[in-house]
C-alpha positions as CSV (number, residue, x, y, z in Angstrom):
1,X,76.0,111.9,79.2
2,X,79.0,113.2,79.2
3,X,81.5,110.9,77.1
4,X,84.4,113.6,77.4
5,X,85.6,116.1,80.4
6,X,84.5,118.9,78.1
7,X,81.4,117.8,77.2
8,X,80.5,118.0,81.0
9,X,82.1,121.3,81.1
10,X,80.8,122.8,78.3
11,X,77.5,121.8,79.3
12,X,78.1,123.6,83.1
13,X,79.6,126.8,81.5
14,X,77.8,127.2,78.1
15,X,81.3,127.5,76.5
16,X,82.7,124.9,73.2
17,X,86.2,124.2,73.9
18,X,87.5,120.5,73.8
19,X,90.3,118.7,76.1
20,X,91.2,115.4,74.8
21,X,90.4,113.3,78.6
22,X,87.5,111.6,79.1
23,X,85.1,111.9,81.7
24,X,85.6,108.2,83.3
25,X,89.3,108.5,83.2
26,X,89.4,112.0,84.8
27,X,87.2,110.7,87.5
28,X,89.4,107.6,87.8
29,X,92.2,110.4,88.3
30,X,90.7,112.1,91.2
31,X,89.3,108.6,92.7
32,X,93.4,108.1,93.2
33,X,93.7,112.1,94.7
34,X,91.2,111.7,97.1
35,X,92.5,107.9,97.9
36,X,95.8,109.5,98.8
37,X,95.1,112.3,100.3
38,X,92.9,110.4,103.2
39,X,95.6,108.0,103.2
40,X,98.1,110.1,103.4
41,X,96.3,112.1,106.5
42,X,96.0,108.5,108.3
43,X,99.2,107.3,107.8
44,X,100.6,110.7,109.2
45,X,98.2,110.4,111.8
46,X,98.6,106.5,112.8
47,X,102.9,107.2,112.9
48,X,102.5,109.9,115.4
49,X,100.9,107.8,117.2
50,X,103.7,105.2,117.4
51,X,101.5,102.4,114.9
52,X,104.6,102.1,112.8
53,X,108.2,101.5,113.2
54,X,110.6,104.3,112.7
55,X,112.6,103.1,109.6
56,X,115.7,104.8,109.2
57,X,116.9,105.1,104.7
58,X,120.4,106.2,102.7
59,X,119.6,109.2,100.9
60,X,122.3,110.4,98.1
61,X,122.8,113.5,97.0
62,X,125.0,115.7,94.4
63,X,127.4,113.5,92.4
64,X,128.2,113.3,89.1
65,X,125.0,112.3,86.8
66,X,126.1,109.9,84.0
67,X,126.1,110.9,80.6
68,X,123.4,108.6,79.5
69,X,121.0,110.7,81.5
70,X,120.9,113.2,78.9
71,X,120.3,110.0,76.2
72,X,117.4,108.9,78.4
73,X,116.0,112.1,78.8
74,X,116.1,112.8,75.4
75,X,114.5,109.4,74.3
76,X,111.5,110.0,77.0
77,X,110.4,113.2,76.0
78,X,110.7,112.3,72.3
79,X,108.5,110.2,72.5
80,X,105.9,112.5,74.6
81,X,106.1,115.5,72.3
82,X,105.7,112.7,69.4
83,X,102.6,111.3,70.5
84,X,100.9,114.6,72.0
85,X,102.2,116.9,69.2
86,X,98.5,116.2,67.1
87,X,97.3,118.2,70.9
88,X,98.5,121.4,68.7
89,X,98.3,120.2,65.1
90,X,95.1,117.9,64.9
91,X,93.1,118.8,68.3
92,X,90.1,118.4,67.1
93,X,90.6,115.0,66.2
94,X,92.6,114.2,69.1
95,X,89.6,115.4,71.1
96,X,87.6,113.2,70.1
97,X,89.3,109.9,70.1
98,X,92.6,110.3,72.5
99,X,93.3,106.6,73.5
100,X,93.3,105.9,69.1
101,X,96.1,108.6,68.7
102,X,97.8,107.8,71.8
103,X,97.9,103.6,71.3
104,X,98.9,104.0,67.6
105,X,101.9,104.7,66.0
106,X,101.2,108.1,64.3
107,X,102.3,111.4,66.0
108,X,104.3,114.5,65.3
109,X,108.4,114.2,64.4
110,X,108.9,117.8,64.4
111,X,107.6,118.4,67.8
112,X,109.2,115.1,69.1
113,X,112.6,116.0,67.7
114,X,112.4,119.6,69.3
115,X,111.2,118.1,72.9
116,X,114.2,115.6,72.2
117,X,116.4,118.6,71.7
118,X,115.0,120.8,74.9
119,X,115.0,117.7,77.1
120,X,119.0,116.9,75.8
121,X,120.1,120.6,76.6
122,X,118.6,120.9,79.8
123,X,120.1,117.1,80.9
124,X,123.5,118.3,79.8
125,X,123.1,121.5,81.5
126,X,122.9,119.4,84.7
127,X,124.9,117.4,83.9
128,X,128.1,119.6,83.5
129,X,127.1,121.4,86.6
130,X,127.0,118.3,88.5
131,X,130.0,116.8,87.2
132,X,132.9,118.0,89.4
133,X,131.0,117.4,92.5
134,X,131.1,114.4,95.0
135,X,128.4,112.6,96.6
136,X,127.1,112.7,100.1
137,X,125.1,109.8,102.0
138,X,122.9,110.7,104.8
139,X,120.7,108.5,106.8
140,X,117.5,109.6,107.1
141,X,114.1,108.5,109.1
142,X,111.2,108.0,107.3
143,X,107.8,107.2,108.1
144,X,104.9,105.0,106.7
145,X,103.6,107.8,104.3
146,X,107.0,108.4,102.5
147,X,105.8,104.9,100.9
148,X,102.6,106.5,99.6
149,X,104.2,107.2,96.5
150,X,105.4,103.5,95.3
151,X,102.0,102.0,96.8
152,X,100.0,104.5,94.5
153,X,102.2,103.7,91.7
154,X,101.7,99.9,92.1
155,X,98.2,100.2,93.0
156,X,97.5,102.1,89.7
157,X,99.4,99.7,87.4
158,X,98.0,96.1,89.8
159,X,94.9,98.5,89.5
160,X,94.6,98.5,85.7
161,X,96.1,95.1,84.9
162,X,93.9,93.4,87.3
163,X,90.9,94.9,86.3
164,X,91.9,93.9,82.7
165,X,92.9,90.5,83.6
166,X,89.3,89.7,84.9
167,X,87.1,91.6,82.5
168,X,88.4,89.4,79.7
169,X,88.3,86.6,81.7
170,X,84.4,86.9,82.9
171,X,84.1,88.0,78.7
172,X,86.1,85.2,77.3
173,X,84.2,85.0,74.0
174,X,84.9,88.4,73.3
175,X,88.4,88.2,74.4
176,X,89.0,85.2,71.6
177,X,87.7,87.2,69.2
178,X,90.2,90.1,69.4
179,X,92.5,89.4,72.1
180,X,95.0,92.2,71.4
181,X,91.9,94.8,70.7
182,X,90.7,93.3,74.4
183,X,93.7,93.9,76.1
184,X,94.5,97.5,74.6
185,X,91.1,99.2,74.7
186,X,90.5,101.4,77.8
187,X,87.0,100.2,78.4
188,X,86.0,96.7,80.1
189,X,87.6,97.4,83.6
190,X,86.5,95.2,86.5
191,X,86.6,96.6,89.5
192,X,87.3,93.6,92.1
193,X,90.2,92.3,89.5
194,X,92.3,95.5,89.9
195,X,91.2,95.3,94.0
196,X,92.6,91.7,94.2
197,X,95.8,92.3,92.3
198,X,96.8,95.6,93.9
199,X,96.2,94.6,97.3
200,X,97.9,91.8,96.8
201,X,101.4,93.8,94.9
202,X,100.9,96.1,97.9
203,X,101.0,94.1,101.0
204,X,104.0,92.1,98.9
205,X,105.7,95.6,99.2
206,X,104.7,96.3,102.9
207,X,106.1,93.5,103.7
208,X,109.4,93.8,101.7
209,X,110.0,97.1,103.7
210,X,109.3,95.4,106.7
211,X,105.8,98.5,106.7
212,X,103.8,97.1,109.8
213,X,100.7,95.6,107.7
214,X,97.5,96.1,109.5
215,X,97.7,99.8,110.8
216,X,98.3,100.2,106.9
217,X,95.2,98.3,106.0
218,X,93.0,100.2,108.5
219,X,94.5,103.3,107.4
220,X,93.5,102.3,103.5
221,X,89.8,101.2,104.5
222,X,88.2,104.7,104.5
223,X,90.2,105.5,101.0
224,X,89.5,102.6,99.3
225,X,86.1,103.4,99.8
226,X,85.7,106.9,98.9
227,X,87.7,106.2,95.9
228,X,85.3,103.4,94.5
229,X,82.6,106.0,95.2
230,X,84.4,109.3,93.4
231,X,84.9,106.3,90.5
232,X,81.6,105.4,90.0
233,X,80.8,108.9,89.3
234,X,82.5,108.4,86.3
235,X,80.8,105.4,85.2
236,X,77.8,107.7,85.9
237,X,78.7,110.8,84.3
238,X,80.5,109.1,81.2
239,X,77.4,106.2,81.0
240,X,80.2,103.3,80.7
241,X,77.9,100.2,80.8
242,X,77.6,99.2,84.0
243,X,74.1,100.4,84.6
244,X,71.4,98.2,85.8
245,X,68.7,95.8,84.6
246,X,65.6,97.7,82.5
247,X,63.3,99.0,85.1
248,X,59.8,99.8,83.8
249,X,58.1,100.2,87.1
250,X,56.2,103.4,88.0
251,X,58.3,105.6,90.7
252,X,56.8,104.6,94.4
253,X,55.2,107.3,96.2
254,X,57.6,107.7,98.9
255,X,60.2,108.3,96.5
256,X,58.6,111.0,94.8
257,X,60.9,113.6,96.1
258,X,63.4,111.7,94.1
259,X,64.4,113.1,90.2
260,X,63.3,110.6,87.4
261,X,66.6,110.1,86.1
262,X,67.6,108.6,89.1
263,X,64.9,105.9,89.1
264,X,65.1,104.8,85.8
265,X,67.0,106.5,82.6
266,X,68.2,105.7,79.5
267,X,71.6,107.0,79.5
268,X,71.7,109.3,76.3
269,X,74.8,109.9,74.4
270,X,76.7,107.1,76.5
271,X,80.4,106.5,75.9
272,X,80.2,103.4,74.3
273,X,77.4,103.8,71.8
274,X,74.9,101.4,73.3
275,X,71.4,101.5,72.3
276,X,69.3,103.3,69.8
277,X,70.0,106.2,67.4
278,X,68.9,109.8,69.2
279,X,66.2,111.4,66.7
280,X,68.3,114.9,65.7
281,X,71.4,114.0,67.5
282,X,74.7,115.3,66.0
283,X,77.7,113.8,66.8
284,X,79.8,110.4,67.6
285,X,77.9,109.2,70.8
286,X,73.8,109.8,69.2
287,X,72.6,106.6,70.9
288,X,70.6,105.7,74.2
289,X,68.9,102.6,75.6
290,X,65.5,101.8,74.3
291,X,64.4,101.3,77.9
292,X,65.1,102.7,80.8
293,X,67.5,100.8,83.4
294,X,68.0,101.5,86.9
295,X,71.1,103.9,87.2
296,X,73.1,101.4,89.8
297,X,76.7,103.7,89.3
298,X,74.4,106.9,90.8
299,X,73.2,104.2,93.6
300,X,76.7,103.1,94.3
301,X,78.1,106.6,94.8
302,X,75.9,107.2,97.3
303,X,76.7,103.6,99.2
304,X,80.4,104.2,98.9
305,X,80.8,107.5,100.3
306,X,78.6,107.1,103.1
307,X,80.4,103.8,104.0
308,X,83.8,106.1,103.5
309,X,82.1,108.4,105.8
310,X,81.0,105.5,108.7
311,X,84.9,104.2,108.1
312,X,86.2,107.4,109.0
313,X,84.1,108.1,111.7
314,X,85.1,104.5,113.4
315,X,89.0,104.9,112.5
316,X,89.6,106.1,115.8
317,X,87.5,104.1,118.0
318,X,88.9,100.7,116.5
319,X,91.6,100.0,118.8
320,X,92.3,96.7,117.1
321,X,94.5,96.6,114.1
322,X,93.4,95.4,111.3
323,X,89.5,95.5,112.4
324,X,88.7,98.3,111.1
325,X,89.6,96.8,107.3
326,X,87.8,94.0,108.2
327,X,85.1,96.2,108.4
328,X,85.9,97.5,105.4
329,X,85.9,94.5,103.3
330,X,82.3,93.5,104.8
331,X,80.5,97.0,103.9
332,X,82.7,96.7,100.3
333,X,81.4,92.8,99.5
334,X,77.8,93.8,101.0
335,X,77.2,97.0,98.9
336,X,78.7,95.1,95.9
337,X,76.4,92.3,96.6
338,X,73.2,93.8,97.1
339,X,73.8,95.9,93.9
340,X,74.4,93.2,91.5
341,X,70.7,92.0,92.2
342,X,69.5,95.2,90.0
343,X,72.8,95.4,87.8
344,X,73.8,94.2,84.0
345,X,76.6,91.6,84.5
346,X,77.8,88.5,82.9
347,X,76.6,85.3,84.9
348,X,78.3,82.2,85.3
349,X,77.4,78.3,86.8
350,X,78.2,78.1,90.3
351,X,77.7,74.4,92.2
352,X,74.5,74.4,89.9
353,X,73.2,78.2,90.7
354,X,73.7,81.0,88.1
355,X,76.0,84.1,89.4
356,X,78.2,87.0,88.8
357,X,82.1,87.1,89.3
358,X,81.3,90.0,91.5
359,X,78.6,88.1,93.8
360,X,81.2,85.6,93.7
361,X,84.1,87.4,95.1
362,X,81.9,90.2,97.2
363,X,80.7,87.1,98.8
364,X,84.2,85.8,100.1
365,X,84.7,89.5,101.0
366,X,82.1,89.3,103.4
367,X,82.8,86.2,104.9
368,X,86.8,87.0,105.1
369,X,86.0,90.4,106.7
370,X,84.0,88.5,109.6
371,X,86.7,85.7,109.9
372,X,89.5,88.5,110.2
373,X,87.2,90.8,112.5
374,X,86.8,87.8,115.3
375,X,90.4,86.3,114.5
376,X,92.2,89.9,115.9
377,X,92.3,89.8,119.6
378,X,92.2,93.1,121.4
379,X,95.7,92.5,123.2
380,X,97.0,93.6,119.9
381,X,95.1,97.0,119.8
382,X,98.0,99.3,120.7
383,X,97.7,102.8,120.8
384,X,95.2,103.6,118.2
385,X,94.0,107.1,118.7
Protein backbone atom coordinates (compact mmCIF):
# COMPACT_ATOMS: atom_id res chain seq x y z
CA UNK A 1 0.00 0.00 0.00
CA UNK A 2 0.98 3.62 -0.47
CA UNK A 3 -0.09 5.89 2.42
CA UNK A 4 1.34 8.94 0.64
CA UNK A 5 1.54 9.76 -3.04
CA UNK A 6 5.31 9.92 -2.69
CA UNK A 7 5.33 6.23 -1.73
CA UNK A 8 3.54 5.38 -4.97
CA UNK A 9 5.82 7.49 -7.17
CA UNK A 10 8.98 6.31 -5.43
CA UNK A 11 7.98 2.68 -5.90
CA UNK A 12 7.26 3.24 -9.60
CA UNK A 13 10.28 5.45 -10.35
CA UNK A 14 12.84 4.14 -7.87
CA UNK A 15 13.24 7.60 -6.31
CA UNK A 16 13.19 8.75 -2.68
CA UNK A 17 11.63 12.23 -2.57
CA UNK A 18 8.77 13.27 -0.30
CA UNK A 19 5.56 15.12 -1.14
CA UNK A 20 3.02 16.19 1.52
CA UNK A 21 0.15 14.59 -0.39
CA UNK A 22 -1.78 11.56 0.81
CA UNK A 23 -2.61 8.93 -1.79
CA UNK A 24 -6.31 8.95 -0.92
CA UNK A 25 -6.47 12.75 -1.15
CA UNK A 26 -4.68 12.71 -4.50
CA UNK A 27 -7.23 10.36 -6.03
CA UNK A 28 -10.12 12.33 -4.55
CA UNK A 29 -8.71 15.40 -6.34
CA UNK A 30 -8.37 13.34 -9.54
CA UNK A 31 -12.00 12.25 -9.15
CA UNK A 32 -13.14 15.89 -9.03
CA UNK A 33 -11.03 16.73 -12.09
CA UNK A 34 -12.39 13.75 -14.02
CA UNK A 35 -15.99 14.64 -13.12
CA UNK A 36 -15.44 18.32 -13.98
CA UNK A 37 -13.99 17.44 -17.40
CA UNK A 38 -16.79 15.04 -18.36
CA UNK A 39 -19.54 17.27 -16.99
CA UNK A 40 -18.23 20.35 -18.78
CA UNK A 41 -18.10 18.46 -22.08
CA UNK A 42 -21.72 17.36 -21.69
CA UNK A 43 -23.01 20.76 -20.58
CA UNK A 44 -21.44 22.41 -23.63
CA UNK A 45 -22.95 19.74 -25.92
CA UNK A 46 -26.39 20.07 -24.35
CA UNK A 47 -26.22 23.87 -24.45
CA UNK A 48 -25.44 23.71 -28.16
CA UNK A 49 -28.44 21.40 -28.59
CA UNK A 50 -30.71 24.00 -27.00
CA UNK A 51 -31.50 22.06 -23.83
CA UNK A 52 -30.61 25.01 -21.61
CA UNK A 53 -32.11 28.46 -21.86
CA UNK A 54 -29.61 31.25 -22.43
CA UNK A 55 -29.14 33.31 -19.30
CA UNK A 56 -27.93 36.89 -19.14
CA UNK A 57 -25.57 38.10 -16.45
CA UNK A 58 -24.27 41.55 -15.59
CA UNK A 59 -20.50 41.71 -15.29
CA UNK A 60 -18.58 44.61 -13.78
CA UNK A 61 -15.02 45.39 -14.83
CA UNK A 62 -12.61 48.08 -13.73
CA UNK A 63 -13.31 50.55 -10.96
CA UNK A 64 -11.40 51.26 -7.75
CA UNK A 65 -10.66 48.48 -5.29
CA UNK A 66 -11.64 48.92 -1.62
CA UNK A 67 -8.51 49.51 0.45
CA UNK A 68 -9.70 46.68 2.70
CA UNK A 69 -8.73 44.25 -0.09
CA UNK A 70 -5.10 44.91 0.83
CA UNK A 71 -5.72 43.76 4.39
CA UNK A 72 -7.70 40.70 3.26
CA UNK A 73 -4.90 39.64 0.92
CA UNK A 74 -2.27 40.06 3.63
CA UNK A 75 -4.34 38.06 6.13
CA UNK A 76 -5.11 35.23 3.70
CA UNK A 77 -1.59 34.74 2.41
CA UNK A 78 -0.12 35.29 5.84
CA UNK A 79 -2.11 32.33 7.14
CA UNK A 80 -1.18 30.24 4.10
CA UNK A 81 2.49 31.07 4.53
CA UNK A 82 2.34 30.39 8.27
CA UNK A 83 0.77 26.95 7.79
CA UNK A 84 2.80 25.87 4.76
CA UNK A 85 6.08 27.18 6.13
CA UNK A 86 7.00 23.76 7.58
CA UNK A 87 7.11 22.42 4.00
CA UNK A 88 10.37 24.37 3.71
CA UNK A 89 11.65 24.34 7.29
CA UNK A 90 10.68 20.79 8.37
CA UNK A 91 9.74 18.92 5.23
CA UNK A 92 10.25 15.36 6.48
CA UNK A 93 7.83 15.72 9.42
CA UNK A 94 5.30 17.63 7.33
CA UNK A 95 5.37 14.92 4.65
CA UNK A 96 4.79 12.08 7.07
CA UNK A 97 1.71 13.64 8.77
CA UNK A 98 0.53 16.69 6.78
CA UNK A 99 -2.95 16.65 8.32
CA UNK A 100 -1.52 17.03 11.83
CA UNK A 101 0.40 20.11 10.75
CA UNK A 102 -2.50 21.66 8.87
CA UNK A 103 -5.04 21.14 11.66
CA UNK A 104 -2.81 22.35 14.48
CA UNK A 105 -1.82 25.88 15.54
CA UNK A 106 1.82 25.27 14.62
CA UNK A 107 3.45 27.08 11.71
CA UNK A 108 6.32 29.31 10.67
CA UNK A 109 5.87 32.93 11.80
CA UNK A 110 8.57 34.46 9.59
CA UNK A 111 7.43 32.76 6.37
CA UNK A 112 3.88 33.82 7.18
CA UNK A 113 5.03 37.41 7.70
CA UNK A 114 6.94 37.47 4.40
CA UNK A 115 3.94 35.99 2.54
CA UNK A 116 1.61 38.60 4.08
CA UNK A 117 3.96 41.47 3.14
CA UNK A 118 4.32 40.33 -0.48
CA UNK A 119 0.56 39.85 -0.85
CA UNK A 120 -0.14 43.27 0.65
CA UNK A 121 2.35 44.99 -1.65
CA UNK A 122 0.96 43.31 -4.78
CA UNK A 123 -2.63 44.11 -3.85
CA UNK A 124 -1.72 47.72 -2.96
CA UNK A 125 -0.09 48.08 -6.36
CA UNK A 126 -3.32 46.87 -7.97
CA UNK A 127 -5.27 49.31 -5.79
CA UNK A 128 -3.09 52.22 -6.97
CA UNK A 129 -3.53 51.23 -10.64
CA UNK A 130 -7.33 51.07 -10.43
CA UNK A 131 -8.22 53.85 -7.99
CA UNK A 132 -8.90 56.38 -10.76
CA UNK A 133 -10.68 54.06 -13.19
CA UNK A 134 -14.42 53.84 -13.79
CA UNK A 135 -16.59 50.78 -13.30
CA UNK A 136 -18.00 49.40 -16.55
CA UNK A 137 -21.08 47.15 -16.44
CA UNK A 138 -21.80 44.86 -19.39
CA UNK A 139 -24.44 42.20 -19.98
CA UNK A 140 -23.19 38.87 -21.28
CA UNK A 141 -24.89 35.61 -22.22
CA UNK A 142 -23.78 32.57 -20.22
CA UNK A 143 -24.39 28.88 -20.80
CA UNK A 144 -24.98 26.15 -18.25
CA UNK A 145 -21.26 25.30 -18.26
CA UNK A 146 -20.50 28.68 -16.67
CA UNK A 147 -22.10 27.41 -13.46
CA UNK A 148 -19.61 24.58 -13.19
CA UNK A 149 -17.13 26.39 -10.94
CA UNK A 150 -19.78 27.13 -8.33
CA UNK A 151 -21.29 23.64 -8.64
CA UNK A 152 -17.86 22.06 -8.12
CA UNK A 153 -17.27 24.13 -4.99
CA UNK A 154 -20.71 23.20 -3.64
CA UNK A 155 -20.04 19.53 -4.43
CA UNK A 156 -16.67 19.61 -2.64
CA UNK A 157 -17.94 21.32 0.52
CA UNK A 158 -21.26 19.49 0.65
CA UNK A 159 -19.63 16.18 -0.21
CA UNK A 160 -17.07 16.35 2.58
CA UNK A 161 -19.62 17.57 5.17
CA UNK A 162 -22.13 14.91 4.19
CA UNK A 163 -19.52 12.16 4.14
CA UNK A 164 -18.37 13.08 7.65
CA UNK A 165 -21.91 13.43 9.03
CA UNK A 166 -23.12 10.08 7.68
CA UNK A 167 -19.94 8.30 8.79
CA UNK A 168 -20.33 9.59 12.34
CA UNK A 169 -24.03 8.67 12.37
CA UNK A 170 -23.03 5.15 11.35
CA UNK A 171 -20.35 5.02 14.07
CA UNK A 172 -21.98 6.92 16.92
CA UNK A 173 -20.04 5.15 19.68
CA UNK A 174 -16.68 6.21 18.19
CA UNK A 175 -18.01 9.74 17.64
CA UNK A 176 -19.17 10.08 21.25
CA UNK A 177 -15.73 9.08 22.55
CA UNK A 178 -13.95 11.86 20.62
CA UNK A 179 -16.39 14.23 18.83
CA UNK A 180 -13.80 16.87 17.89
CA UNK A 181 -11.29 14.35 16.63
CA UNK A 182 -13.97 12.53 14.62
CA UNK A 183 -15.11 15.74 12.93
CA UNK A 184 -11.61 17.02 12.13
CA UNK A 185 -10.10 13.69 11.13
CA UNK A 186 -9.31 13.05 7.47
CA UNK A 187 -10.34 9.43 8.04
CA UNK A 188 -13.90 8.13 7.90
CA UNK A 189 -15.86 9.33 4.89
CA UNK A 190 -19.15 7.80 3.74
CA UNK A 191 -19.73 8.15 -0.01
CA UNK A 192 -23.52 8.16 0.13
CA UNK A 193 -23.53 10.86 2.78
CA UNK A 194 -21.45 13.08 0.52
CA UNK A 195 -23.62 12.26 -2.50
CA UNK A 196 -26.88 13.08 -0.71
CA UNK A 197 -25.81 16.37 0.90
CA UNK A 198 -23.97 17.60 -2.20
CA UNK A 199 -26.91 16.67 -4.47
CA UNK A 200 -29.43 18.56 -2.34
CA UNK A 201 -27.20 21.64 -2.28
CA UNK A 202 -26.53 21.52 -6.04
CA UNK A 203 -30.22 21.05 -6.92
CA UNK A 204 -31.06 24.06 -4.74
CA UNK A 205 -28.40 26.10 -6.56
CA UNK A 206 -29.63 25.08 -10.01
CA UNK A 207 -33.26 25.91 -9.19
CA UNK A 208 -32.26 29.23 -7.64
CA UNK A 209 -30.45 30.22 -10.83
CA UNK A 210 -33.17 28.92 -13.21
CA UNK A 211 -30.92 26.28 -14.79
CA UNK A 212 -32.86 23.37 -16.32
CA UNK A 213 -32.56 20.60 -13.77
CA UNK A 214 -33.15 17.35 -15.70
CA UNK A 215 -30.67 17.97 -18.56
CA UNK A 216 -28.09 19.01 -15.97
CA UNK A 217 -28.64 15.80 -13.99
CA UNK A 218 -28.30 13.75 -17.19
CA UNK A 219 -24.97 15.42 -17.87
CA UNK A 220 -23.86 14.67 -14.32
CA UNK A 221 -24.67 10.93 -14.40
CA UNK A 222 -21.59 9.66 -16.30
CA UNK A 223 -19.38 12.18 -14.50
CA UNK A 224 -20.50 11.01 -11.05
CA UNK A 225 -20.05 7.34 -11.93
CA UNK A 226 -16.55 8.01 -13.25
CA UNK A 227 -15.63 10.08 -10.20
CA UNK A 228 -16.70 7.25 -7.91
CA UNK A 229 -14.46 4.80 -9.75
CA UNK A 230 -11.46 7.12 -9.64
CA UNK A 231 -12.07 7.85 -5.95
CA UNK A 232 -12.11 4.13 -5.16
CA UNK A 233 -8.61 3.91 -6.65
CA UNK A 234 -7.51 5.98 -3.68
CA UNK A 235 -9.12 3.48 -1.31
CA UNK A 236 -7.32 0.58 -2.98
CA UNK A 237 -3.89 2.20 -3.29
CA UNK A 238 -3.87 3.59 0.26
CA UNK A 239 -5.66 0.77 2.06
CA UNK A 240 -8.11 3.03 3.88
CA UNK A 241 -10.22 0.27 5.45
CA UNK A 242 -12.89 -0.02 2.75
CA UNK A 243 -11.91 -3.60 2.05
CA UNK A 244 -13.99 -6.75 2.09
CA UNK A 245 -14.60 -9.60 4.47
CA UNK A 246 -12.05 -12.35 5.07
CA UNK A 247 -11.48 -14.49 1.97
CA UNK A 248 -9.57 -17.71 2.61
CA UNK A 249 -11.27 -19.57 -0.24
CA UNK A 250 -9.09 -20.95 -3.02
CA UNK A 251 -9.19 -18.92 -6.22
CA UNK A 252 -11.52 -20.67 -8.72
CA UNK A 253 -9.93 -22.24 -11.78
CA UNK A 254 -11.86 -20.01 -14.16
CA UNK A 255 -10.12 -17.04 -12.49
CA UNK A 256 -6.61 -18.47 -12.89
CA UNK A 257 -5.67 -15.45 -15.02
CA UNK A 258 -6.46 -13.10 -12.10
CA UNK A 259 -3.48 -12.06 -9.89
CA UNK A 260 -3.65 -13.49 -6.38
CA UNK A 261 -3.81 -10.00 -4.81
CA UNK A 262 -6.95 -9.27 -6.84
CA UNK A 263 -8.68 -12.29 -5.26
CA UNK A 264 -7.48 -12.02 -1.65
CA UNK A 265 -5.17 -9.40 -0.15
CA UNK A 266 -3.74 -8.48 3.26
CA UNK A 267 -3.22 -4.74 2.50
CA UNK A 268 0.37 -4.44 3.82
CA UNK A 269 1.35 -0.95 5.01
CA UNK A 270 -2.25 0.26 4.90
CA UNK A 271 -2.80 3.90 5.79
CA UNK A 272 -4.98 3.20 8.87
CA UNK A 273 -2.34 0.93 10.46
CA UNK A 274 -4.78 -1.96 10.74
CA UNK A 275 -3.70 -5.52 11.50
CA UNK A 276 -0.50 -7.11 12.81
CA UNK A 277 3.12 -5.86 12.56
CA UNK A 278 5.05 -6.77 9.42
CA UNK A 279 8.30 -8.55 10.35
CA UNK A 280 11.39 -6.54 9.43
CA UNK A 281 9.39 -3.48 8.30
CA UNK A 282 10.59 -0.01 9.32
CA UNK A 283 8.33 3.04 9.24
CA UNK A 284 4.97 4.41 10.39
CA UNK A 285 2.75 2.00 8.45
CA UNK A 286 4.26 -1.44 9.15
CA UNK A 287 0.99 -3.36 9.52
CA UNK A 288 -1.00 -5.81 7.43
CA UNK A 289 -4.22 -7.74 7.95
CA UNK A 290 -3.75 -11.10 9.67
CA UNK A 291 -6.01 -12.80 7.11
CA UNK A 292 -6.55 -11.96 3.43
CA UNK A 293 -9.76 -10.15 2.48
CA UNK A 294 -11.64 -9.38 -0.71
CA UNK A 295 -10.10 -6.24 -2.31
CA UNK A 296 -13.54 -4.66 -2.77
CA UNK A 297 -12.25 -1.18 -3.74
CA UNK A 298 -10.58 -2.78 -6.76
CA UNK A 299 -13.85 -4.44 -7.77
CA UNK A 300 -15.68 -1.14 -7.40
CA UNK A 301 -13.12 0.62 -9.59
CA UNK A 302 -13.78 -1.89 -12.39
CA UNK A 303 -17.56 -1.80 -11.98
CA UNK A 304 -17.89 1.97 -11.64
CA UNK A 305 -15.69 2.83 -14.62
CA UNK A 306 -17.46 0.19 -16.74
CA UNK A 307 -20.86 1.63 -15.79
CA UNK A 308 -19.58 5.15 -16.52
CA UNK A 309 -18.62 4.03 -20.03
CA UNK A 310 -22.09 2.52 -20.54
CA UNK A 311 -23.74 5.77 -19.44
CA UNK A 312 -21.42 7.71 -21.74
CA UNK A 313 -22.42 5.53 -24.71
CA UNK A 314 -26.14 5.88 -23.86
CA UNK A 315 -26.10 9.64 -23.41
CA UNK A 316 -27.06 10.47 -27.03
CA UNK A 317 -29.73 7.78 -27.28
CA UNK A 318 -31.74 8.37 -24.11
CA UNK A 319 -33.86 11.26 -25.35
CA UNK A 320 -36.14 11.87 -22.37
CA UNK A 321 -34.57 14.44 -20.02
CA UNK A 322 -33.87 12.88 -16.64
CA UNK A 323 -33.97 9.24 -17.72
CA UNK A 324 -30.19 8.93 -18.08
CA UNK A 325 -29.83 10.16 -14.52
CA UNK A 326 -32.48 7.64 -13.45
CA UNK A 327 -30.35 4.90 -15.00
CA UNK A 328 -27.34 6.28 -13.13
CA UNK A 329 -29.27 6.00 -9.85
CA UNK A 330 -30.12 2.37 -10.61
CA UNK A 331 -26.54 1.55 -11.66
CA UNK A 332 -25.13 3.25 -8.57
CA UNK A 333 -27.52 1.52 -6.21
CA UNK A 334 -27.10 -1.93 -7.79
CA UNK A 335 -23.29 -1.74 -7.80
CA UNK A 336 -23.11 -0.74 -4.15
CA UNK A 337 -25.80 -3.18 -3.01
CA UNK A 338 -23.90 -6.09 -4.58
CA UNK A 339 -20.51 -5.12 -3.20
CA UNK A 340 -21.93 -4.75 0.33
CA UNK A 341 -22.38 -8.54 0.42
CA UNK A 342 -18.61 -9.05 0.66
CA UNK A 343 -17.58 -5.75 2.22
CA UNK A 344 -16.79 -4.92 5.86
CA UNK A 345 -19.29 -2.41 7.19
CA UNK A 346 -21.30 -1.42 10.24
CA UNK A 347 -24.71 -3.10 10.38
CA UNK A 348 -27.91 -2.00 12.09
CA UNK A 349 -31.34 -3.55 12.60
CA UNK A 350 -33.97 -2.43 10.08
CA UNK A 351 -37.43 -4.07 10.37
CA UNK A 352 -35.83 -7.05 12.07
CA UNK A 353 -33.11 -7.51 9.44
CA UNK A 354 -29.43 -6.66 9.92
CA UNK A 355 -28.42 -4.34 7.07
CA UNK A 356 -25.80 -1.70 6.42
CA UNK A 357 -26.50 1.98 5.91
CA UNK A 358 -25.28 1.64 2.33
CA UNK A 359 -27.66 -1.27 1.62
CA UNK A 360 -30.64 0.81 2.72
CA UNK A 361 -29.59 3.84 0.67
CA UNK A 362 -28.62 1.78 -2.39
CA UNK A 363 -32.02 0.02 -2.32
CA UNK A 364 -33.74 3.41 -2.18
CA UNK A 365 -31.63 4.61 -5.12
CA UNK A 366 -32.63 1.61 -7.22
CA UNK A 367 -36.31 2.12 -6.37
CA UNK A 368 -36.10 5.88 -6.90
CA UNK A 369 -34.35 5.40 -10.24
CA UNK A 370 -37.04 2.99 -11.44
CA UNK A 371 -39.85 5.34 -10.41
CA UNK A 372 -38.10 8.33 -11.97
CA UNK A 373 -37.42 6.48 -15.25
CA UNK A 374 -41.04 5.41 -15.82
CA UNK A 375 -42.63 8.62 -14.56
CA UNK A 376 -40.77 10.79 -17.04
CA UNK A 377 -42.73 11.07 -20.28
CA UNK A 378 -41.28 10.77 -23.76
CA UNK A 379 -43.22 13.87 -24.81
CA UNK A 380 -40.74 15.90 -22.74
CA UNK A 381 -37.74 14.60 -24.69
CA UNK A 382 -36.69 17.72 -26.51
CA UNK A 383 -33.57 17.57 -28.71
CA UNK A 384 -31.15 15.37 -26.78
CA UNK A 385 -28.61 15.01 -29.57
